[in-house]
KELOTI-491489 format. One record per residue (C-alpha): x, y, z; residue in one letter. Coordinates in Angstrom, 2 decimals, always signed. Example, Ala and Ser with C-alpha at 12.3 -4.5 7.8 and 13.67 -1.06 7.14 Angstrom:
R	+12.30	-4.50	+7.80	A;
R	+13.67	-1.06	+7.14	S;
END
This chain:
R	+0.14	-0.19	-0.15	M;
R	+1.40	+3.44	-1.05	S;
R	+0.77	+6.21	+1.31	I;
R	+0.58	+10.31	+0.06	Q;
R	+0.47	+13.06	+2.97	V;
R	-0.63	+15.68	+1.66	D;
R	+0.04	+19.06	+3.24	H;
R	-1.56	+18.18	+6.91	V;
R	-2.03	+20.45	+9.14	T;
R	-2.76	+19.74	+12.66	K;
R	-3.46	+21.62	+16.11	R;
R	-4.16	+21.01	+20.04	F;
R	-5.93	+24.40	+20.99	G;
R	-3.21	+26.72	+19.37	A;
R	+0.00	+24.63	+19.82	F;
R	+0.76	+23.35	+15.83	V;
R	+1.59	+19.80	+16.18	V;
R	+1.67	+19.06	+12.34	L;
R	+2.64	+22.23	+10.18	N;
R	+1.59	+21.40	+6.23	D;
R	+3.99	+18.45	+6.50	V;
R	+3.57	+16.29	+2.83	S;
R	+4.85	+12.81	+2.49	L;
R	+5.41	+9.82	-0.24	H;
R	+5.69	+6.38	+1.02	V;
R	+6.24	+3.49	-1.83	Q;
R	+4.56	-0.03	-1.73	E;
R	+6.65	-2.10	+0.36	G;
R	+8.89	+1.08	+1.65	E;
R	+9.93	+0.94	+5.49	L;
R	+10.24	+4.59	+6.45	V;
R	+11.36	+5.97	+9.65	A;
R	+9.58	+9.59	+11.97	L;
R	+12.64	+10.44	+13.57	L;
R	+12.70	+13.00	+15.82	G;
R	+12.42	+14.74	+19.36	P;
R	+9.63	+14.50	+21.72	S;
R	+7.14	+16.57	+20.54	G;
R	+7.93	+16.99	+17.19	C;
R	+4.46	+15.44	+15.89	G;
R	+5.92	+11.91	+14.62	K;
R	+3.29	+9.79	+16.41	T;
R	+0.53	+12.65	+15.81	T;
R	+0.87	+11.65	+11.78	L;
R	+1.16	+7.78	+12.20	L;
R	-2.64	+8.37	+14.41	R;
R	-3.33	+10.50	+11.50	I;
R	-2.19	+7.62	+8.83	L;
R	-4.18	+5.15	+10.90	A;
R	-7.45	+6.91	+11.48	G;
R	-7.53	+7.57	+15.14	L;
R	-6.58	+11.46	+14.90	E;
R	-7.88	+13.31	+11.76	K;
R	-6.21	+16.85	+10.18	P;
R	-7.11	+19.80	+10.64	D;
R	-6.38	+20.61	+7.59	R;
R	-5.12	+18.13	+4.66	G;
R	-5.24	+14.92	+2.85	R;
R	-4.43	+11.57	+3.43	I;
R	-4.38	+8.57	+0.26	F;
R	-3.91	+5.33	+0.66	L;
R	-2.66	+3.60	-2.04	H;
R	-4.42	+6.46	-4.53	G;
R	-7.63	+6.72	-3.11	T;
R	-8.29	+9.36	-0.43	E;
R	-9.02	+8.01	+3.13	A;
R	-8.92	+11.22	+5.57	T;
R	-12.27	+10.30	+6.82	N;
R	-12.14	+6.81	+6.58	R;
R	-12.88	+5.11	+10.11	R;
R	-9.59	+2.49	+11.27	V;
R	-11.58	-0.40	+10.83	T;
R	-11.57	+0.48	+6.46	E;
R	-7.97	+1.21	+6.58	R;
R	-6.24	-2.55	+7.25	R;
R	-3.65	-1.04	+9.05	V;
R	-1.82	-2.84	+11.70	G;
R	-0.74	-0.90	+15.19	F;
R	+2.07	-1.81	+17.11	V;
R	+2.29	-0.01	+20.37	F;
R	+5.60	+0.92	+22.40	Q;
R	+4.16	-0.92	+25.42	H;
R	+2.95	-4.17	+23.65	Y;
R	-1.03	-3.49	+24.71	A;
R	-1.02	-7.13	+25.32	L;
R	-4.16	-8.51	+26.66	F;
R	-2.78	-9.70	+30.21	R;
R	-5.69	-12.54	+30.84	H;
R	-4.91	-14.37	+27.43	M;
R	-2.91	-16.68	+26.51	T;
R	+0.22	-15.44	+23.42	V;
R	-2.28	-17.46	+20.73	A;
R	-5.38	-15.96	+22.02	E;
R	-4.12	-12.49	+21.94	N;
R	-2.59	-13.32	+18.28	V;
R	-5.91	-14.95	+17.06	A;
R	-7.73	-11.95	+18.94	F;
R	-8.65	-9.72	+15.52	G;
R	-9.37	-12.53	+13.75	L;
R	-11.89	-13.25	+16.33	T;
R	-13.56	-9.87	+16.56	V;
R	-14.03	-9.81	+12.85	Q;
R	-18.00	-8.96	+10.88	P;
R	-18.64	-13.06	+11.14	R;
R	-18.95	-12.63	+7.36	S;
R	-15.16	-11.89	+7.15	L;
R	-14.10	-13.94	+9.74	R;
R	-11.94	-17.03	+9.30	P;
R	-13.21	-20.43	+10.19	S;
R	-12.15	-21.31	+13.91	P;
R	-9.55	-24.11	+12.06	A;
R	-8.16	-21.57	+10.23	R;
R	-7.59	-19.44	+12.64	I;
R	-5.59	-21.59	+14.60	Q;
R	-3.56	-22.14	+11.08	E;
R	-2.99	-18.25	+11.20	R;
R	-1.73	-18.20	+14.95	V;
R	+0.50	-20.62	+13.96	R;
R	+2.07	-19.34	+11.16	E;
R	+2.37	-16.37	+12.94	L;
R	+4.34	-17.92	+15.98	L;
R	+6.29	-19.27	+13.71	T;
R	+7.20	-16.62	+11.75	L;
R	+7.98	-14.67	+15.12	V;
R	+10.01	-17.75	+16.88	Q;
R	+7.48	-18.03	+19.35	L;
R	+6.09	-21.19	+17.84	Q;
R	+6.86	-22.89	+22.00	A;
R	+5.31	-19.80	+23.87	M;
R	+1.38	-19.95	+22.22	A;
R	+0.57	-21.43	+25.88	G;
R	+2.27	-18.87	+27.96	R;
R	+0.82	-15.54	+29.36	Y;
R	+1.99	-12.17	+28.59	P;
R	+3.49	-12.27	+32.56	S;
R	+5.45	-15.47	+31.82	Q;
R	+7.58	-13.67	+28.54	L;
R	+10.37	-11.08	+28.86	S;
R	+9.88	-7.93	+27.46	G;
R	+11.25	-8.58	+23.60	G;
R	+8.74	-11.84	+23.57	Q;
R	+6.02	-9.88	+24.62	R;
R	+7.08	-6.81	+21.25	Q;
R	+7.20	-10.01	+19.05	R;
R	+3.89	-11.33	+20.18	V;
R	+2.23	-7.59	+19.41	A;
R	+3.97	-7.78	+16.24	L;
R	+2.11	-10.99	+15.29	A;
R	-1.17	-9.63	+16.58	R;
R	-0.99	-6.73	+14.30	A;
R	+0.10	-9.20	+11.37	L;
R	-3.16	-11.64	+11.89	A;
R	-5.17	-9.61	+9.70	V;
R	-2.92	-9.08	+6.89	E;
R	-2.52	-5.33	+6.73	P;
R	-1.99	-3.67	+3.95	K;
R	+0.18	-1.00	+5.83	L;
R	+2.00	-1.39	+9.39	L;
R	+2.31	+1.17	+12.06	L;
R	+4.84	+1.28	+14.95	L;
R	+5.01	+3.52	+17.16	D;
R	+8.26	+3.76	+19.17	E;
R	+8.10	-0.50	+19.71	P;
R	+11.11	-1.52	+21.06	F;
R	+11.17	+2.45	+23.38	G;
R	+10.63	+0.19	+26.59	A;
R	+13.62	-2.79	+25.90	L;
R	+17.11	-2.92	+26.99	D;
R	+19.74	-1.32	+24.77	A;
R	+20.47	-5.11	+23.63	K;
R	+17.39	-6.48	+23.10	V;
R	+16.50	-3.20	+20.78	R;
R	+19.34	-3.87	+18.53	K;
R	+18.05	-7.78	+18.11	E;
R	+14.44	-6.88	+17.83	L;
R	+15.39	-4.18	+15.12	R;
R	+17.83	-6.73	+13.23	R;
R	+14.52	-9.01	+13.22	W;
R	+12.24	-6.65	+12.14	L;
R	+14.15	-5.54	+9.23	R;
R	+14.63	-9.18	+8.00	R;
R	+11.18	-9.34	+8.66	L;
R	+10.12	-6.46	+6.53	H;
R	+12.12	-7.53	+3.62	D;
R	+10.37	-11.07	+4.41	E;
R	+7.10	-10.02	+4.32	L;
R	+7.09	-6.78	+2.03	H;
R	+4.47	-4.66	+4.24	I;
R	+4.41	-0.94	+3.78	T;
R	+5.13	+0.20	+7.21	G;
R	+5.76	+3.55	+8.98	I;
R	+8.17	+3.53	+12.05	L;
R	+8.58	+6.17	+15.14	V;
R	+10.92	+6.49	+16.75	T;
R	+13.64	+9.31	+18.15	H;
R	+16.69	+6.80	+18.28	D;
R	+18.62	+7.85	+15.63	Q;
R	+20.55	+4.70	+15.15	E;
R	+17.35	+2.35	+15.15	E;
R	+16.27	+4.61	+11.74	A;
R	+19.35	+4.91	+10.70	L;
R	+19.96	+0.63	+10.95	E;
R	+16.11	-0.20	+10.09	V;
R	+14.60	+2.36	+7.52	A;
R	+14.66	+2.30	+3.38	D;
R	+14.20	+5.85	+3.93	R;
R	+14.10	+8.24	+7.23	V;
R	+11.69	+11.43	+7.52	V;
R	+13.46	+13.96	+9.87	V;
R	+10.53	+16.02	+11.94	M;
R	+11.17	+19.31	+14.07	H;
R	+8.67	+21.14	+15.66	Q;
R	+6.18	+19.92	+13.35	G;
R	+7.70	+20.53	+10.05	N;
R	+9.84	+17.89	+8.14	V;
R	+13.65	+18.95	+7.86	E;
R	+14.60	+16.07	+5.46	Q;
R	+13.60	+13.12	+3.75	I;
R	+16.10	+10.86	+2.48	G;
R	+18.11	+7.78	+2.29	T;
R	+20.33	+6.72	+6.21	P;
R	+23.33	+7.62	+4.09	D;
R	+21.57	+10.88	+2.34	E;
R	+20.44	+12.38	+5.87	V;
R	+23.53	+11.56	+7.96	Y;
R	+26.46	+12.14	+5.30	E;
R	+24.42	+15.09	+3.57	H;
R	+21.92	+17.01	+6.20	P;
R	+20.17	+19.54	+5.18	A;
R	+19.93	+22.14	+8.23	S;
R	+21.92	+22.19	+11.41	P;
R	+19.38	+20.36	+13.14	F;
R	+19.45	+17.47	+11.32	V;
R	+23.12	+17.77	+11.34	C;
R	+23.23	+17.82	+15.04	Q;
R	+20.63	+15.49	+16.10	F;
R	+22.37	+12.23	+13.82	L;
R	+24.94	+11.72	+16.21	G;
R	+27.63	+13.45	+18.38	D;
R	+28.73	+16.52	+16.95	V;
R	+31.42	+19.24	+17.44	N;
R	+29.79	+22.88	+17.29	V;
R	+32.20	+25.74	+15.98	F;
R	+30.86	+29.30	+15.38	H;
R	+32.13	+32.39	+13.98	G;
R	+31.90	+35.85	+12.32	R;
R	+31.88	+36.16	+7.99	A;
R	+34.85	+38.47	+6.90	V;
R	+35.23	+39.34	+3.66	Q;
R	+38.43	+38.48	+1.78	E;
R	+39.08	+37.99	-1.75	R;
R	+41.22	+34.60	-1.28	N;
R	+39.29	+31.61	+0.82	F;
R	+41.61	+28.85	+1.87	P;
R	+40.20	+25.80	+3.59	A;
R	+40.92	+26.43	+7.20	L;
R	+38.34	+25.46	+9.81	P;
R	+36.46	+28.11	+11.85	P;
R	+38.78	+28.79	+15.29	L;
R	+36.49	+28.52	+18.51	P;
R	+34.61	+31.54	+19.01	D;
R	+36.89	+33.11	+16.01	G;
R	+37.02	+34.90	+12.92	E;
R	+35.79	+32.77	+10.04	L;
R	+37.08	+33.77	+6.54	V;
R	+34.52	+33.57	+4.16	A;
R	+34.31	+34.50	-0.10	P;
R	+33.45	+38.24	-0.76	V;
R	+30.03	+39.37	-0.42	G;
R	+28.88	+37.23	+2.26	T;
R	+29.70	+39.83	+5.00	V;
R	+25.91	+39.69	+6.05	D;
R	+26.08	+35.53	+6.86	E;
R	+27.29	+34.00	+9.83	R;
R	+28.86	+30.77	+9.62	E;
R	+28.25	+27.27	+11.96	I;
R	+30.68	+24.42	+11.56	T;
R	+29.51	+20.72	+12.71	F;
R	+32.10	+18.21	+12.54	V;
R	+31.92	+14.84	+13.89	R;
R	+34.36	+12.81	+16.48	P;
R	+35.33	+10.69	+14.00	H;
R	+35.92	+13.24	+11.57	D;
R	+38.92	+15.21	+13.57	L;
R	+42.67	+14.29	+13.10	D;
R	+44.58	+14.39	+15.93	L;
R	+48.47	+15.15	+16.13	N;
R	+51.56	+16.02	+18.51	R;
R	+53.17	+18.30	+16.10	N;
R	+51.56	+21.24	+14.25	R;
R	+51.22	+19.68	+10.95	M;
R	+49.77	+22.63	+8.90	N;
R	+48.44	+26.31	+10.29	P;
R	+44.86	+25.32	+9.58	A;
R	+44.90	+22.99	+12.89	Q;
R	+43.49	+24.40	+16.19	V;
R	+46.06	+24.04	+19.26	E;
R	+44.05	+22.20	+22.12	A;
R	+44.80	+20.70	+25.69	I;
R	+43.94	+17.24	+26.67	V;
R	+41.28	+16.69	+29.43	R;
R	+39.79	+13.63	+29.53	Y;
R	+40.52	+10.18	+27.95	V;
R	+37.58	+7.24	+27.59	L;
R	+39.49	+4.10	+26.61	T;
R	+36.22	+1.84	+27.81	A;
R	+34.64	+0.53	+24.52	G;
R	+35.79	+0.08	+20.61	S;
R	+36.77	+3.37	+20.15	R;
R	+38.51	+5.90	+22.23	V;
R	+36.59	+9.26	+23.69	R;
R	+38.92	+12.04	+23.95	I;
R	+37.83	+14.87	+25.24	E;
R	+40.26	+18.59	+24.42	L;
R	+39.69	+22.50	+25.19	I;
R	+40.96	+24.76	+22.51	A;
R	+43.84	+27.25	+23.54	Q;
R	+42.23	+30.73	+24.47	N;
R	+39.03	+29.51	+24.62	S;
R	+36.49	+27.27	+26.66	T;
R	+35.29	+25.65	+23.83	Q;
R	+35.55	+21.47	+24.24	A;
R	+36.18	+19.66	+21.27	I;
R	+34.91	+15.66	+20.84	E;
R	+37.34	+13.66	+19.08	V;
R	+37.06	+9.82	+18.49	E;
R	+40.24	+7.43	+17.51	L;
R	+40.75	+4.02	+16.78	T;
R	+42.40	+2.07	+19.65	K;
R	+45.85	+1.55	+17.53	E;
R	+45.54	+5.66	+16.46	R;
R	+45.27	+6.47	+20.02	Y;
R	+48.63	+4.05	+20.62	R;
R	+50.10	+5.41	+18.54	E;
R	+49.81	+9.03	+19.64	L;
R	+49.99	+7.70	+23.56	N;
R	+47.88	+10.78	+24.75	L;
R	+47.69	+11.75	+28.20	R;
R	+45.26	+14.18	+29.90	E;
R	+46.89	+17.85	+29.95	G;
R	+49.35	+17.13	+26.53	E;
R	+48.82	+19.77	+24.20	V;
R	+47.49	+18.54	+20.70	V;
R	+46.51	+19.80	+17.15	F;
R	+43.18	+19.07	+16.33	V;
R	+42.42	+19.18	+12.03	H;
R	+39.10	+18.54	+10.55	P;
R	+39.52	+15.56	+7.42	R;
R	+35.44	+16.56	+6.87	R;
R	+32.92	+18.69	+8.08	R;
R	+29.77	+20.60	+7.08	Q;
R	+29.21	+23.99	+7.00	V;
R	+25.99	+26.38	+7.58	F;
R	+25.79	+29.91	+6.19	K;
R	+23.44	+31.93	+8.62	I;
R	+22.27	+35.46	+7.52	L;
R	+22.07	+37.94	+10.27	R;
R	+19.07	+39.07	+11.49	S;
END
């Protein structure tokens, strides 16, 4: 099922939750709505499900307008963050629930329902748990039951609202890889709401980054991470160092990094602009000696060696600017750095945004 969100606006009182949002999701695509709390992503999901109505705009499902269609007419499966399983029902009964409450004319036979439940429990690798109750399952198992229940009615569209948010980090990682494999097998159109950047980048075919009710950027995981369209996207998708500066007029434009809180060299004609430069910690290079005049001198303040990479916090000389650097273990051992030592920093890659002065 393809989805077309056409200029949707939604308000709660005076607060604009969604501001003229448009989006197209292709059939069989898994799209992540990514953003901080309050950005409008769950409201958009509820509008797609038919649980909310937009104040303006239209929703099309597979080319047919569904703005005013009831929930039961949309063929949508919904998976919530907190499972919403029936505690008094077994796993098998929970999975069968959506089928047993269908109108008599559409309801499968009892034998077909049992067969469908067995198929789904095998699909989510819980066939041995059919007779257990939700309280007897782990969090990851309960979430898989919730997903199986959503799939039981053979939805054309699967909506997942922070489905792994209540789980610990290890289980989340396992389940999102499992969800990606499951999606590749079933090819159901899916919308995943999450505030977890790693989850969105790992699971989705495309990512919709949202902020304050607006769509900031839509693209593949590589596109939004490697080529962010705005400072917000750049900062939201992983750790970054932020350098502010004042543009000055100069005919030559050498490729120098901005010094922390200092002036930036900019091309002629940009004197009314400010620049913000973002550099990810793994895109910074460290040297013990100054290799070129573009390097920033800094002091090592803190070193964290736990994990697969070494994180180093620096303080730029003559500034209070903190700089985070991420090195491989091999590079760290080669430099043999200690807290309090002077080093020289240079970005291998950076994202620069120009902001007009108000």
